[in-house]
MDTraj code that builds the backbone (N, CA, C; nanometers):
import mdtraj as md
import numpy as np

residues = "MET VAL ARG TYR VAL ASP PRO PHE ILE ALA PHE CYS ASP ASP THR LEU CYS ARG PRO ASN ASP GLY ASN ARG LEU PHE TYR SER ASP ASP ASP HIS LEU ASN GLY GLY GLY THR HIS ARG LEU ILE GLU THR PHE PRO GLU GLU PHE ARG TRP VAL PHE ALA ARG".split()
xyz = np.array([
    [8.2969, 16.3043, 10.4963],
    [8.1757, 16.3781, 10.5216],
    [8.2124, 16.5175, 10.5722],
    [8.1367, 16.6136, 10.5292],
    [8.1558, 16.7523, 10.5717],
    [8.0282, 16.8012, 10.6372],
    [8.0426, 16.8738, 10.7460],
    [7.9277, 16.9385, 10.8097],
    [7.9520, 17.0875, 10.8081],
    [7.8469, 17.1630, 10.7832],
    [7.8553, 17.3080, 10.7766],
    [7.7736, 17.3678, 10.8894],
    [7.8303, 17.4647, 10.9584],
    [7.7546, 17.5416, 11.0566],
    [7.7640, 17.6882, 11.0176],
    [7.6562, 17.7590, 11.0333],
    [7.6522, 17.9010, 11.0033],
    [7.6662, 17.9772, 11.1342],
    [7.7826, 18.0350, 11.1622],
    [7.8027, 18.1016, 11.2898],
    [7.7102, 18.2203, 11.3126],
    [7.6547, 18.2759, 11.2066],
    [7.5617, 18.3878, 11.2231],
    [7.4410, 18.3483, 11.3071],
    [7.4028, 18.2225, 11.2998],
    [7.2895, 18.1750, 11.3796],
    [7.3176, 18.1941, 11.5290],
    [7.4421, 18.1770, 11.5701],
    [7.4785, 18.1873, 11.7108],
    [7.4855, 18.3312, 11.7606],
    [7.5159, 18.4254, 11.6712],
    [7.5443, 18.5621, 11.7144],
    [7.4490, 18.6686, 11.6602],
    [7.3661, 18.6329, 11.5642],
    [7.2837, 18.7340, 11.4968],
    [7.1359, 18.6968, 11.4981],
    [7.0519, 18.8001, 11.4952],
    [6.9093, 18.7784, 11.4719],
    [6.8757, 18.8401, 11.3361],
    [6.7506, 18.8700, 11.3103],
    [6.7119, 18.9227, 11.1791],
    [6.7652, 19.0627, 11.1506],
    [6.8048, 19.1360, 11.2528],
    [6.8456, 19.2747, 11.2314],
    [6.9851, 19.3096, 11.2825],
    [7.0412, 19.2289, 11.3719],
    [7.1640, 19.2711, 11.4378],
    [7.2497, 19.1523, 11.4793],
    [7.3809, 19.1679, 11.4650],
    [7.4767, 19.0718, 11.5207],
    [7.5330, 19.1335, 11.6475],
    [7.5239, 19.0602, 11.7555],
    [7.5624, 19.1141, 11.8859],
    [7.7000, 19.0640, 11.9301],
    [7.7797, 19.1523, 11.9914],
    [7.9114, 19.1121, 12.0404],
    [7.9064, 19.0482, 12.1789],
    [7.7863, 19.0416, 12.2386],
    [7.7711, 18.9839, 12.3723],
    [7.6268, 18.9400, 12.3921],
    [7.6015, 18.8707, 12.5022],
    [7.4648, 18.8286, 12.5341],
    [7.4131, 18.8972, 12.6604],
    [7.4816, 19.0044, 12.7007],
    [7.4449, 19.0745, 12.8224],
    [7.5248, 19.0283, 12.9427],
    [7.5801, 18.9076, 12.9349],
    [7.6604, 18.8529, 13.0446],
    [7.8054, 18.8260, 13.0058],
    [7.8270, 18.7946, 12.8795],
    [7.9637, 18.7625, 12.8373],
    [7.9903, 18.8168, 12.6973],
    [8.1140, 18.8575, 12.6755],
    [8.1579, 18.9029, 12.5450],
    [8.1868, 18.7821, 12.4570],
    [8.1735, 18.8008, 12.3259],
    [8.1983, 18.6921, 12.2316],
    [8.3278, 18.7083, 12.1526],
    [8.3811, 18.8302, 12.1444],
    [8.4953, 18.8566, 12.0568],
    [8.6125, 18.9158, 12.1346],
    [8.7337, 18.8798, 12.0934],
    [8.8533, 18.9394, 12.1515],
    [8.8993, 19.0602, 12.0700],
    [8.8561, 19.0676, 11.9436],
    [8.8807, 19.1834, 11.8575],
    [8.7756, 19.1803, 11.7470],
    [8.7968, 19.2523, 11.6387],
    [8.6959, 19.2605, 11.5326],
    [8.6679, 19.1281, 11.4624],
    [8.7617, 19.0358, 11.4650],
    [8.7507, 18.9152, 11.3834],
    [8.7648, 18.7828, 11.4575],
    [8.7985, 18.7846, 11.5850],
    [8.8302, 18.6599, 11.6549],
    [8.7429, 18.6388, 11.7776],
    [8.6945, 18.5159, 11.7902],
    [8.6153, 18.4805, 11.9073],
    [8.7048, 18.4648, 12.0293],
    [8.6515, 18.4976, 12.1444],
    [8.7189, 18.4676, 12.2696],
    [8.6542, 18.3414, 12.3284],
    [8.6830, 18.3097, 12.4536],
    [8.6252, 18.1907, 12.5157],
    [8.4732, 18.1942, 12.5203],
    [8.4159, 18.3117, 12.5483],
    [8.2697, 18.3237, 12.5517],
    [8.2069, 18.2967, 12.4160],
    [8.2720, 18.3441, 12.3095],
    [8.2214, 18.3182, 12.1746],
    [8.2319, 18.1723, 12.1354],
    [8.3418, 18.1102, 12.1757],
    [8.3596, 17.9679, 12.1492],
    [8.2523, 17.8862, 12.2200],
    [8.2279, 17.9182, 12.3459],
    [8.1221, 17.8480, 12.4196],
    [7.9863, 17.8702, 12.3554],
    [7.9612, 17.9897, 12.3057],
    [7.8337, 18.0176, 12.2384],
    [7.8169, 17.9280, 12.1156],
    [7.9236, 17.9120, 12.0372],
    [7.9171, 17.8228, 11.9206],
    [7.8889, 17.6791, 11.9626],
    [7.9584, 17.6318, 12.0639],
    [7.9389, 17.4942, 12.1106],
    [7.7974, 17.4749, 12.1633],
    [7.7449, 17.5736, 12.2353],
    [7.6069, 17.5659, 12.2867],
    [7.5045, 17.5660, 12.1737],
    [7.5349, 17.6400, 12.0656],
    [7.4415, 17.6503, 11.9532],
    [7.4452, 17.5263, 11.8647],
    [7.5617, 17.4645, 11.8523],
    [7.5797, 17.3494, 11.7632],
    [7.6391, 17.2292, 11.8368],
    [7.5760, 17.1823, 11.9425],
    [7.6377, 17.0747, 12.0218],
    [7.6584, 16.9448, 11.9440],
    [7.5650, 16.9084, 11.8609],
    [7.5788, 16.7822, 11.7858],
    [7.6937, 16.7880, 11.6877],
    [7.7124, 16.9010, 11.6222],
    [7.8217, 16.9150, 11.5263],
    [7.9565, 16.9062, 11.5966],
    [7.9697, 16.9683, 11.7140],
    [8.0959, 16.9618, 11.7859],
    [8.1204, 16.8221, 11.8437],
    [8.0168, 16.7538, 11.8864],
    [8.0347, 16.6132, 11.9308],
    [8.0842, 16.5285, 11.8171],
    [8.0295, 16.5505, 11.6981],
    [8.0698, 16.4747, 11.5801],
    [8.2175, 16.4994, 11.5490],
    [8.2607, 16.6251, 11.5547],
    [8.3998, 16.6585, 11.5232],
    [8.4956, 16.5962, 11.6241],
    [8.4660, 16.6125, 11.7515],
    [8.5606, 16.5694, 11.8547],
    [8.5510, 16.4210, 11.8899],
    [8.4541, 16.3522, 11.8367],
    [8.4429, 16.2083, 11.8596],
    [8.5323, 16.1308, 11.7669],
    [8.5925, 16.1961, 11.6729],
    [8.6770, 16.1285, 11.5733],
    [8.8197, 16.1214, 11.6171],
])
top = md.Topology()
chain = top.add_chain()
for i, resn in enumerate(residues, 1):
    res = top.add_residue(resn, chain, resSeq=i)
    for name in ("N", "CA", "C"):
        top.add_atom(name, md.element.get_by_symbol(name[0]), res)
traj = md.Trajectory(xyz[None], top)
């Protein structure tokens, strides 16, 4: 089984992709998430990450 998550949902709205949420940065450079970005993904897709790590 494969599950797909769209990371844009976690970082972007209809007009803009943001590098932060006002409290924490999401990227360590132009292409890589830092710890804050990783936490944002986990917060946005908790069921998908539970599924992955339960195996």
